[in-house]
C-alpha positions in Angstrom: 19.3 -0.5 -12.8 21.1 0.2 -8.8 20.5 -2.5 -7.6 18.6 -0.8 -5.6 15.9 0.7 -6.5 15.6 0.1 -9.7 18.3 -0.5 -9.5 20.8 -1.5 -10.3 22.5 -2.8 -7.7 23.5 -5.3 -8.2 22.3 -4.4 -7.6 16.0 5.0 -18.0 17.5 18.7 -27.5 16.4 17.1 -29.8 13.3 15.8 -31.0 10.4 17.1 -29.0 8.8 14.4 -27.0 5.3 13.4 -27.9 2.4 12.2 -25.7 1.1 8.7 -25.7 0.2 7.8 -29.2 1.3 10.9 -30.9 4.3 11.8 -32.9 6.9 14.3 -31.6 7.1 16.5 -34.6 5.1 17.3 -37.8 5.8 15.1 -40.9 3.9 12.3 -42.6 4.6 9.0 -44.2 5.6 5.8 -42.8 9.1 4.5 -41.8 10.6 4.8 -45.3 10.1 5.5 -48.8 8.9 8.8 -50.1 6.4 11.2 -48.6 4.3 14.1 -49.9 6.0 16.2 -52.7 9.0 13.6 -52.8 10.1 14.4 -49.3 11.5 11.5 -47.5 9.2 9.8 -45.2 9.7 10.0 -41.4 10.9 7.2 -39.1 8.6 6.5 -36.3 10.3 5.7 -32.9 8.0 4.4 -30.2 9.3 5.0 -26.6 7.6 2.3 -24.3 8.6 3.1 -20.8 7.3 3.7 -17.2 6.0 7.2 -17.3 4.0 6.4 -14.3 4.1 3.7 -11.8 6.7 2.6 -9.1 9.6 3.0 -11.6 8.4 6.4 -13.0 11.6 8.2 -11.8 13.7 5.9 -13.9 11.4 6.4 -16.8 11.9 10.2 -16.7 15.7 9.9 -16.6 15.5 7.5 -19.6 13.4 9.9 -21.7 15.5 12.9 -20.8 18.6 11.0 -21.8 17.0 9.8 -25.1 16.2 13.3 -26.1 19.7 14.5 -25.4 21.2 11.6 -27.3 19.0 12.1 -30.2 20.2 15.6 -30.5 23.7 14.6 -30.1 23.7 11.7 -32.6 21.9 13.7 -35.3 23.9 16.8 -34.7 20.7 18.7 -33.8 18.9 17.8 -36.9 16.5 15.2 -35.4 16.9 13.4 -38.8 19.2 10.7 -40.7 19.8 11.1 -44.2 16.8 13.4 -44.7 14.4 11.1 -42.8 13.0 13.0 -39.7 12.8 11.0 -36.6 9.3 11.3 -34.9 8.8 10.1 -31.4 5.7 8.8 -29.7 5.6 7.8 -26.0 3.5 5.0 -24.5 3.3 4.6 -20.6 3.4 0.9 -19.6 3.5 1.9 -16.0 5.6 -1.2 -15.3 2.9 -3.5 -16.4 3.9 -6.2 -18.8 0.4 -6.6 -20.0 0.0 -2.9 -20.7 3.3 -2.9 -22.3 2.5 -5.7 -24.7 -0.7 -3.8 -25.7 1.1 -0.6 -26.3 3.7 -2.3 -28.4 1.2 -3.8 -30.4 -0.6 -0.6 -30.9 2.6 1.1 -32.1 3.5 -1.7 -34.4 0.0 -1.5 -35.9 0.5 2.3 -36.5 3.7 1.4 -38.5 6.4 1.8 -36.0 9.4 -0.4 -36.9 11.4 0.7 -34.0 10.7 0.5 -30.2 12.7 1.4 -27.2 12.4 1.8 -23.4 11.3 -0.9 -20.9 12.2 0.4 -17.4 11.0 -2.9 -15.8 12.6 -6.2 -16.6 9.2 -8.0 -16.7 8.2 -5.6 -19.4 11.2 -6.1 -21.6 10.9 -9.9 -21.3 7.4 -9.6 -22.8 7.9 -6.9 -25.4 11.0 -8.6 -26.9 9.0 -11.6 -28.2 6.5 -9.2 -29.7 9.2 -7.4 -31.5 10.7 -10.7 -32.9 7.2 -11.9 -34.1 6.8 -8.5 -35.9 10.4 -8.0 -37.1 10.6 -4.7 -35.2 13.9 -3.5 -33.7 13.6 -3.3 -30.0 16.2 -1.7 -27.7 15.5 -2.3 -23.9 16.5 0.4 -21.4 17.2 0.2 -17.7 15.6 -3.3 -17.4 18.4 -5.5 -16.0 17.3 -9.2 -16.4 20.1 -11.2 -18.0 17.5 -13.1 -20.1 17.0 -9.9 -22.3 20.5 -10.6 -23.7 20.2 -13.2 -26.4 16.3 -13.0 -26.1 16.0 -12.8 -30.0 18.0 -11.3 -32.9 15.7 -8.1 -32.9 16.2 -7.3 -29.2 19.2 -5.2 -27.9 19.8 -3.3 -24.8 21.1 0.2 -24.0 21.8 -0.4 -20.3 23.7 -2.7 -18.1 22.5 -6.2 -17.0 22.4 -8.1 -13.8 25.5 -10.0 -14.4 27.5 -6.8 -14.9 26.2 -5.7 -11.6 27.2 -9.0 -9.9 30.6 -9.0 -11.4 31.0 -5.4 -10.1 29.9 -6.5 -6.6 32.3 -9.6 -6.8 35.2 -7.2 -7.1 34.6 -6.2 -3.4 34.8 -9.8 -2.2 38.2 -11.1 -2.9 38.4 -14.9 -2.7 34.7 -16.1 -2.5 35.6 -19.8 -1.9 33.9 -20.9 1.4 32.0 -17.6 2.0 28.3 -17.5 2.5 26.4 -15.0 0.3 22.8 -14.0 1.0 20.9 -12.0 -1.7 18.1 -9.8 -0.3 15.7 -8.9 -3.2 12.2 -8.7 -4.4 10.5 -11.7 -5.9 10.2 -10.3 -9.4 12.1 -10.6 -12.6 14.7 -8.2 -11.5 15.3 -9.8 -8.1 15.4 -13.3 -9.5 17.8 -12.4 -12.1 20.1 -10.9 -9.5 19.7 -14.2 -7.5 20.6 -16.2 -10.5 23.6 -14.0 -11.3 25.0 -14.1 -7.8 24.9 -17.8 -7.9 26.6 -17.9 -11.3 29.2 -15.6 -10.4 29.9 -16.1 -6.7 28.5 -19.4 -6.5 30.9 -20.3 -9.4 33.7 -19.1 -7.3 32.9 -21.3 -4.5 30.6 -19.4 -2.4 27.3 -20.8 -1.0 24.5 -18.6 -2.0 20.9 -18.3 -0.6 18.3 -15.7 -0.9 15.6 -13.8 1.0 12.8 -12.7 -1.5 10.1 -10.1 -0.5 6.9 -9.8 -2.4 7.1 -6.6 -4.7 3.9 -5.3 -2.9 5.4 -5.8 0.6 5.6 -2.5 2.7 6.5 -3.9 6.1 10.1 -5.0 5.4 11.3 -5.8 8.9 10.6 -9.5 8.6 12.9 -9.7 5.6 15.7 -7.7 7.2 15.3 -10.0 10.1 15.8 -13.0 7.9 18.7 -11.7 6.1 20.5 -11.0 9.5 19.6 -14.4 10.8 21.2 -16.1 7.8 24.5 -14.8 9.1 26.1 -14.3 5.7 29.7 -13.0 5.2 28.3 -10.9 2.5 24.7 -9.6 2.1 24.0 -8.5 -1.5 20.9 -6.2 -1.8 19.0 -6.0 -5.0 16.1 -3.8 -4.7 14.0 -1.7 -7.2 11.2 0.9 -6.6 9.6 3.1 -4.1 10.1 0.9 -1.1 13.9 1.4 -1.0 13.8 4.0 2.0 11.8 1.4 4.0 14.3 -1.3 3.3 17.3 0.6 4.5 15.5 1.7 7.5 14.6 -1.8 8.4 18.1 -3.0 7.8 19.5 -0.4 10.0 16.9 -1.1 12.7 17.9 -4.7 12.8 21.6 -3.9 13.0 22.4 -5.7 9.7 25.2 -3.4 9.0 27.0 -4.3 12.2 26.5 -8.0 11.5 27.7 -8.5 8.0 29.3 -6.7 4.9 26.6 -5.1 2.8 27.1 -4.6 -1.0 24.5 -3.0 -3.0 24.0 -0.8 -6.1 24.2 3.0 -5.9 20.8 4.1 -7.0 19.4 7.5 -8.2 20.7 10.6 -6.5 17.5 11.2 -4.5 18.1 7.9 -2.7 21.5 9.0 -1.3 20.2 10.5 1.9 18.1 7.5 2.7 21.1 5.4 3.7 21.6 7.7 6.5 24.5 7.0 9.1 25.0 3.6 7.3 26.1 5.1 4.0 29.9 4.9 4.7 29.5 1.4 5.9 28.1 0.2 2.4 30.1 -1.0 -0.5 28.5 0.3 -3.7 28.6 -1.0 -7.1 27.4 1.5 -9.8 26.2 1.7 -13.1 26.2 5.4 -13.3 26.1 8.7 -11.5 26.4 12.2 -12.5 30.1 12.9 -13.2 31.2 9.3 -12.8 32.6 8.8 -16.3 34.5 12.0 -17.2 34.1 11.6 -20.9 33.3 14.2 -23.6 30.1 12.4 -24.3 29.0 12.5 -20.7 29.6 16.2 -20.8 27.5 16.6 -23.8 24.8 14.8 -22.2 25.0 16.7 -19.0 25.0 20.0 -20.8 21.9 19.0 -22.8 19.8 17.6 -19.8 20.8 20.6 -17.7 19.8 23.0 -20.4 16.5 21.3 -20.6 16.0 22.0 -16.8 16.9 18.7 -15.3 19.9 16.7 -14.0 21.8 13.6 -15.3 21.0 10.5 -13.0 21.6 6.8 -13.0 19.5 5.9 -16.0 20.0 9.1 -18.0 22.8 7.4 -20.1 20.6 4.3 -21.0 18.2 6.7 -22.9 21.1 8.6 -24.5 22.8 5.3 -25.6 19.4 4.0 -27.0 19.3 7.3 -29.2 22.8 6.6 -30.3 22.0 3.1 -31.3 18.9 3.9 -33.2 20.7 6.7 -35.2 23.6 4.4 -36.0 21.3 1.7 -37.1 19.4 4.0 -39.5 22.5 5.5 -40.9 23.3 1.8 -41.9 20.1 1.7 -43.7 20.2 5.1 -45.4 17.8 6.6 -42.9 14.9 4.1 -43.6 13.5 1.6 -41.0 11.7 -0.4 -43.5 14.3 -3.3 -43.4 14.8 -4.4 -39.9 17.3 -6.9 -40.7 19.6 -4.2 -41.9 19.1 -2.3 -38.8 20.1 -5.3 -36.7 23.2 -6.0 -38.8 24.4 -2.3 -38.3 24.3 -2.7 -34.7 25.9 -6.2 -34.3 29.5 -5.6 -33.2 29.4 -1.8 -33.2 31.9 -0.1 -30.9 31.3 3.5 -30.0 32.0 6.2 -27.5 29.2 6.5 -25.1 28.5 8.3 -21.9 30.5 5.9 -19.7 33.3 5.3 -22.2 33.8 2.8 -24.9 30.7 0.6 -25.4 30.4 -2.5 -27.7 27.3 -4.3 -28.8 28.4 -7.9 -28.7 27.5 -9.4 -32.0 27.0 -12.9 -30.7 24.1 -12.1 -28.2 23.6 -8.3 -28.2 25.0 -7.8 -24.7 26.2 -4.1 -24.3 29.8 -4.4 -22.9 30.7 -1.3 -20.7 32.6 0.0 -17.8 31.2 -0.3 -14.2 32.1 1.5 -11.0 33.0 0.9 -7.5 31.7 3.9 -5.5 31.7 5.3 -1.9 29.3 7.6 -0.3 30.4 10.4 2.0 29.2 13.6 3.6 26.5 14.4 6.2 22.8 14.5 5.9 21.5 16.6 2.9 25.2 16.8 1.6 25.9 13.1 0.6 28.1 12.9 -2.5 29.2 9.8 -4.3 32.9 9.3 -5.4 34.4 6.7 -7.8 36.9 4.5 -6.1 37.6 2.3 -9.0 36.5 2.0 -12.6 36.0 -1.6 -13.9 36.8 -2.2 -17.5 34.1 -3.6 -19.8 36.1 -6.8 -20.1 36.3 -7.2 -16.2 32.4 -7.3 -15.9 31.5 -8.8 -19.3 28.7 -11.5 -19.0 29.5 -14.8 -20.6 28.4 -15.1 -24.2 25.1 -16.7 -25.0 23.4 -18.0 -28.0 20.7 -15.9 -29.3 17.3 -17.7 -28.9 15.6 -16.8 -32.1 
């Protein structure tokens, strides 16, 4: 996530990418130790993400970012301390059951590091599998707050719903006595946003209710009508997937933008034109858009992704950050992934320069502390462009610390 569509909204060169179940580069051996002729064994890293399915666009961004991040973090070697990093991709299609099967398959093949999870429901299922097998798992664009603190082997390389909502709350001012309605899908992502809005804005004195639509719904007019009928002071939209266009069309047709203030997350670039004439009427919170941060690391990512024939987008940094985290963890373990506890300790409390600026892996619960953005869209059809109105420091949007569950 941004909230939107995959969102976020409130409301992802280097080693060659492998195909499902295959390694990205030649090399033998397990995760550590010695290989043939005394060569150091390769480290196997499994990317478990939505290669297909409703969140495939986000998965593509994540993988492109990961490849760029791996090249950046290893200075073009695709190796740490002589241990070559081999990638394998598994498509979970956003299906938790398929993801669990894929994770178990990779673990059975000797993978000690997993990354990915475009969907929150997937991450919440893969995390426990990682803990049971003492495998390092770095979740990606999945935004559910419960991923933070899920267990000591689970981390995240993207933002979480609470950070989205804290960014959204910055638009509200004094929330006391205000009525806030959350329009979302009835899934892990949507429910996480509802819970976060209640925690943040409800905690500031606002009354919070929700309009939840089944993820499979294609006729969204009834839900837009319900949102308008609730007569909120603020409508907070948290939406993910390929029905985003239909949602914004329905909200426009029901004159919701004229009836209330709408806050949502700015999603991937392809979604910008979908807001139509209403774009300038919406207050956007944002995880990332190309050019938002203006950091040297962002430039390095942009150069690499562009050279590969693509463009950075909302969840490209999530993959880039995941690669940075994995390389750092391996550096702390001499390039070997055999001792996962060492990998975990290497990451806990680590602060580093990322795409969005200074990032910190909070040791207490593995939350990734990071900046967020207030954004406005402007321009006519076909030329809509985002601009940062305000950068929110990591401390301003930091989620409350939790206790790691296991």
